[in-house]
C-alpha positions in Angstrom: 51.9 -106.7 91.9 55.0 -108.8 92.5 55.4 -112.3 91.1 55.1 -113.8 94.6 51.7 -112.0 95.0 50.2 -113.3 91.8 47.0 -114.9 93.2 44.0 -112.6 93.4 40.8 -112.8 95.5 37.8 -110.6 95.2 36.2 -110.1 98.6 32.8 -108.4 99.1 31.3 -107.6 102.5 27.9 -106.1 103.4 26.6 -105.3 106.9 25.3 -102.7 109.2 27.5 -99.6 109.2 29.6 -98.9 112.2 33.0 -97.5 113.0 35.9 -99.9 112.7 34.8 -102.2 109.9 37.6 -101.1 107.5 40.1 -101.4 110.3 39.1 -105.0 111.1 38.9 -106.1 107.5 42.2 -104.6 106.5 43.9 -106.1 109.7 42.6 -109.6 108.8 43.9 -109.3 105.3 47.3 -108.0 106.6 47.5 -110.8 109.2 47.0 -113.4 106.5 50.0 -111.9 104.6 47.9 -110.5 101.8 47.7 -107.0 100.2 44.7 -104.9 99.2 45.3 -104.0 95.5 42.0 -102.1 94.8 38.8 -101.4 96.7 35.5 -99.7 96.7 33.7 -98.8 99.9 30.5 -96.9 100.6 27.5 -96.6 102.9 24.2 -97.3 101.3 21.2 -96.6 103.6 22.3 -98.0 106.9 24.6 -100.6 105.4 28.3 -100.5 104.7 29.4 -102.2 101.5 32.9 -103.0 100.5 34.5 -104.9 97.6 38.2 -105.6 97.6 40.8 -107.0 95.2 43.3 -108.8 97.4 46.6 -110.3 96.3 48.9 -112.8 97.8 50.7 -116.1 97.2 48.8 -119.3 97.0 49.1 -120.1 100.7 48.2 -116.5 102.0 45.1 -116.4 99.8 44.0 -119.8 101.1 44.7 -118.6 104.7 42.5 -115.6 104.1 39.7 -117.7 102.5 39.7 -119.9 105.6 39.6 -116.8 107.9 36.6 -115.2 106.2 34.0 -117.4 107.9 35.2 -116.3 111.4 35.5 -112.7 110.2 32.0 -112.8 108.9 30.6 -114.0 112.2 32.8 -111.6 114.2 31.8 -108.5 112.1 28.1 -109.5 111.7 28.5 -109.1 107.9 27.8 -111.2 104.8 31.2 -111.9 103.2 31.7 -113.6 99.9 34.9 -114.2 98.0 36.0 -115.5 94.6 39.4 -116.1 93.1 40.1 -114.2 89.9 42.9 -113.4 87.5 44.5 -110.2 86.1 42.2 -108.9 83.4 43.6 -108.9 80.0 42.1 -106.4 77.5 41.1 -108.2 74.2 41.9 -105.2 72.0 43.1 -101.7 72.4 40.6 -99.8 74.4 40.0 -96.0 74.9 39.0 -94.9 78.4 36.0 -92.5 78.4 34.1 -90.9 81.1 30.3 -90.2 81.0 28.5 -87.8 83.4 24.7 -87.7 83.4 22.4 -85.5 85.5 18.6 -85.7 85.4 15.4 -85.3 87.4 15.2 -88.6 89.2 12.9 -91.3 87.6 13.0 -95.1 87.2 15.0 -96.6 84.4 17.8 -94.1 83.9 20.6 -96.6 84.7 18.9 -99.4 82.6 18.5 -97.1 79.6 22.1 -96.0 79.7 23.4 -99.6 80.3 21.3 -100.8 77.3 22.6 -98.0 75.1 26.2 -99.0 75.7 25.6 -102.8 75.9 23.9 -102.7 72.5 27.1 -101.2 71.0 29.4 -103.8 72.8 30.8 -101.1 75.0 31.9 -102.2 78.5 31.0 -100.2 81.5 34.2 -100.4 83.6 32.7 -98.5 86.6 29.4 -96.9 87.5 28.5 -94.7 90.4 25.1 -93.1 91.0 23.7 -90.7 93.5 20.4 -88.9 94.4 20.1 -85.4 95.8 17.8 -82.5 96.1 18.3 -79.7 93.5 19.5 -76.4 95.0 16.7 -73.8 95.3 13.9 -76.0 94.0 14.4 -79.2 96.0 13.5 -81.3 92.9 14.7 -84.9 93.2 17.9 -85.2 91.1 19.9 -88.2 89.9 23.6 -88.2 88.9 25.6 -90.9 87.2 29.3 -91.2 86.6 30.6 -93.9 84.3 33.9 -95.1 83.1 33.8 -96.8 79.7 36.2 -98.9 77.7 35.5 -98.2 74.0 37.2 -100.4 71.4 39.7 -98.3 69.3 37.8 -99.2 66.1 34.5 -97.5 67.1 34.1 -94.1 65.4 34.0 -91.8 68.5 32.4 -88.8 66.8 29.4 -90.9 65.6 29.1 -92.6 69.0 29.1 -89.3 70.8 26.5 -87.9 68.5 24.3 -91.0 68.9 24.7 -90.8 72.7 23.9 -87.1 72.9 20.7 -87.6 70.7 19.8 -90.5 73.0 20.2 -88.4 76.1 18.3 -85.5 74.6 15.4 -87.8 73.8 15.3 -88.9 77.5 15.8 -85.4 78.8 19.2 -86.3 80.3 22.0 -83.8 80.6 25.2 -85.6 79.6 28.9 -85.2 78.9 31.1 -87.9 77.2 34.8 -87.2 77.0 38.1 -89.1 77.0 39.9 -89.7 80.3 43.1 -87.7 80.2 46.3 -88.6 81.9 
């Protein structure tokens, strides 16, 4: 991100899925003189959800903020925004990935979040999905997490605790460092 683009705005939008939403959102951002730095977009049920990190100078961000109300009405979406800053890590962090698969049942995400939260480990990103198991059709649930683990935490002990925790809940899990 260049020095002239040092203002950041998080924009989230939610509305009925249809073709052209990404085109219209990205065009509005471009027309205001801003840049999309990072984004997540998905369809959930019949709704399209997007969250964007947009950069620009002070005036281009203000222009985009003012344009969002009209864009919200034109697209028939709920759009919110919030200014933010570049995230600064408080200490050296080790990036880890966690993959979990299980028969679907309530509480899986909460149990995993509680495990990491109680150890002061931040979940950087979390993605879940439901699907039918091949051959049996059993309802399955998968989770992918990216964690930031403080460099001082003993990884071997954490991994062992985590695997025991998952075994007790009948969750099949992998926890490994992100490489590259």
